[in-house]
C-alpha positions in Angstrom: 56.6 157.7 81.1 54.6 161.1 81.6 57.3 163.4 83.3 55.0 166.1 84.3 55.1 166.7 88.0 52.5 169.9 88.0 49.9 170.6 85.5 47.0 173.4 85.7 44.2 172.5 83.1 41.5 175.4 82.3 42.1 177.4 85.7 40.1 180.4 86.1 39.7 183.2 88.9 36.8 185.2 89.1 35.9 188.1 91.7 32.8 190.3 91.6 33.1 192.2 88.2 36.7 190.7 87.3 38.2 187.8 85.6 41.6 187.5 87.2 42.3 184.3 85.1 40.6 182.8 82.5 40.9 179.4 81.4 44.5 179.1 81.7 46.7 175.8 81.2 50.2 175.2 82.4 52.4 172.5 82.9 56.0 171.7 84.4 58.2 168.8 84.1 60.3 166.9 86.3 64.1 168.7 86.4 62.7 171.5 84.3 62.8 175.7 84.2 59.5 176.9 82.8 59.4 180.7 83.0 56.3 182.7 82.9 56.2 186.2 81.7 53.7 188.9 81.1 53.0 192.6 82.1 51.5 193.6 85.2 47.8 192.2 85.6 48.4 189.3 83.1 47.6 186.8 85.9 50.9 185.4 86.9 50.5 186.0 90.5 47.2 184.7 90.3 48.3 181.5 88.5 51.0 180.7 91.1 48.5 181.2 94.1 46.4 178.8 93.0 49.2 176.3 92.4 50.6 176.6 96.0 47.0 176.8 97.5 46.8 180.4 98.3 43.8 181.0 96.3 41.1 178.5 95.1 40.2 178.1 91.4 36.6 179.2 90.6 37.0 176.7 87.5 39.6 174.3 86.4 41.8 171.4 87.9 45.3 170.9 89.4 47.1 167.9 89.0 50.2 166.9 90.9 52.2 163.7 90.3 49.7 162.3 88.3 46.7 162.8 90.4 44.2 165.3 90.4 44.4 167.6 94.0 42.6 170.1 95.7 44.9 172.4 97.8 42.7 173.7 100.6 45.8 175.8 102.0 49.7 176.4 101.2 50.5 174.0 103.8 48.9 171.2 102.1 51.0 172.1 98.9 54.2 172.5 101.2 53.8 169.0 102.6 53.4 167.4 99.2 56.6 169.5 98.2 55.1 172.5 96.5 56.8 175.5 97.6 57.2 179.1 96.6 59.7 182.0 97.0 57.9 185.3 96.5 59.3 188.7 95.6 58.2 190.2 99.0 58.7 187.2 101.2 57.2 187.2 104.8 60.6 187.0 106.9 61.5 187.7 110.2 64.8 190.2 110.2 65.5 189.7 114.1 65.5 186.2 114.1 68.3 183.6 112.9 68.7 182.3 109.5 68.1 178.8 111.0 64.9 179.8 112.5 63.7 181.8 109.5 64.3 178.6 107.1 62.7 176.3 109.5 59.8 178.4 110.6 56.7 176.0 111.5 58.7 172.8 110.8 61.5 173.4 113.5 62.9 169.9 114.8 61.7 169.5 118.3 61.2 167.3 121.3 58.1 165.1 121.1 56.8 165.7 124.7 58.3 168.8 125.6 58.0 170.6 121.7 61.2 172.3 122.7 63.4 173.2 119.7 66.4 170.9 119.4 68.9 173.8 118.7 71.8 171.8 117.7 70.1 169.7 115.1 68.5 172.9 113.9 71.6 174.5 113.3 73.2 171.4 111.8 70.5 170.5 109.4 70.6 174.6 108.6 74.2 174.3 107.9 74.0 171.1 105.6 71.4 172.9 103.5 73.3 176.1 102.9 76.2 174.3 102.0 74.3 172.1 99.4 73.7 175.5 97.9 77.7 176.2 98.4 76.9 178.9 100.9 78.9 179.6 104.0 76.1 181.7 105.6 76.3 181.3 109.6 72.9 179.6 110.7 73.0 181.4 113.8 73.4 184.8 111.9 70.6 187.5 112.1 68.7 187.3 108.9 68.4 191.5 108.8 72.2 191.6 108.7 72.2 189.6 105.4 72.6 191.1 101.9 69.7 191.0 99.4 71.4 187.8 97.6 72.0 186.1 101.2 68.2 186.7 101.8 67.1 185.2 98.7 69.5 182.3 99.2 67.9 181.7 102.5 64.5 181.8 101.0 65.6 179.1 98.6 67.1 177.1 101.2 63.5 177.3 102.9 61.8 175.8 100.0 64.4 173.3 99.8 63.7 172.4 103.6 60.6 171.1 102.9 62.1 168.6 100.3 60.3 170.6 97.5 59.7 168.6 94.1 58.3 172.0 92.7 60.0 175.3 93.4 58.0 178.7 92.3 60.4 181.7 91.8 58.7 185.0 91.8 61.2 187.8 90.2 63.9 186.3 92.3 66.5 188.6 90.6 64.6 191.8 91.0 67.1 193.1 93.8 70.2 191.3 92.5 73.5 192.4 90.7 74.7 190.7 87.3 76.9 188.7 89.2 74.5 187.9 92.2 72.0 186.5 89.4 74.5 184.4 87.6 75.1 182.9 91.2 71.6 182.2 91.5 71.1 180.6 88.0 74.1 178.2 88.9 71.9 177.2 92.1 68.8 176.8 89.9 70.9 174.6 87.5 71.8 172.2 90.2 68.5 171.8 91.8 67.1 171.5 87.8 70.0 168.5 87.8 68.6 167.2 91.0 65.2 166.7 89.5 63.4 169.7 90.8 60.9 171.3 88.9 61.0 175.2 88.9 58.7 178.1 87.9 60.7 181.1 87.2 58.8 184.4 86.7 60.6 187.6 85.5 60.1 190.7 83.7 63.9 190.4 82.5 63.9 188.8 79.4 67.6 188.2 79.7 67.2 186.1 82.6 64.7 184.1 80.8 66.9 183.2 77.9 69.8 182.5 80.7 68.0 179.9 82.9 64.7 178.7 81.2 63.9 175.7 79.0 60.5 176.5 78.4 58.6 179.9 78.5 54.9 180.6 78.9 53.3 183.9 78.0 50.2 185.6 79.6 48.2 188.6 78.8 45.2 189.8 80.7 44.7 186.8 82.4 44.7 184.5 79.2 47.3 181.7 78.1 49.0 183.4 74.8 51.8 180.7 74.2 54.3 178.2 75.4 57.3 177.6 73.4 
């Protein structure tokens, strides 16, 4: 049985006068943490933007759950279970934790389209408890710590039943103890079969959490180990 859930085959991205990514291949298995490393400009961001439908590849193919797919936009990827937590996420600090997590897919009444607030808060509480967090769903996001906001972003990815979760520099603003707690959460998600792409410049983090690592340089795949 093939346990590969996401695969990019010979993916390239060209801009006028610039080759951002040249014939890169990458695969992710079910219940695996696969790290991507490389200097700034190596092609890491371009690769994950293609994997999530933010950008379209110039050449190459994306395969998901055994079939070739074409993501026309990020919403298509999210609906299929491919979610990303970016280093600088688009958040709404004046809105509540629950509103941020379920932005664009809040539970609502079919006819009036009004939000079902009780269900929203209950689902948020259950989601956060599954991550061993006691964050108040009604709390303003802007009042949370960096580690708590990172956890909210992960909860946002899980809220769409993500099978693939891409974490872009998730420990860049976290302390050592906060990073260790994030690694515990990653381990729990991995044990549930979620495939995780982990992008980081911190090699200690890579050795702490990853099963495999892929190195990129100048838009090209160097090695996977």
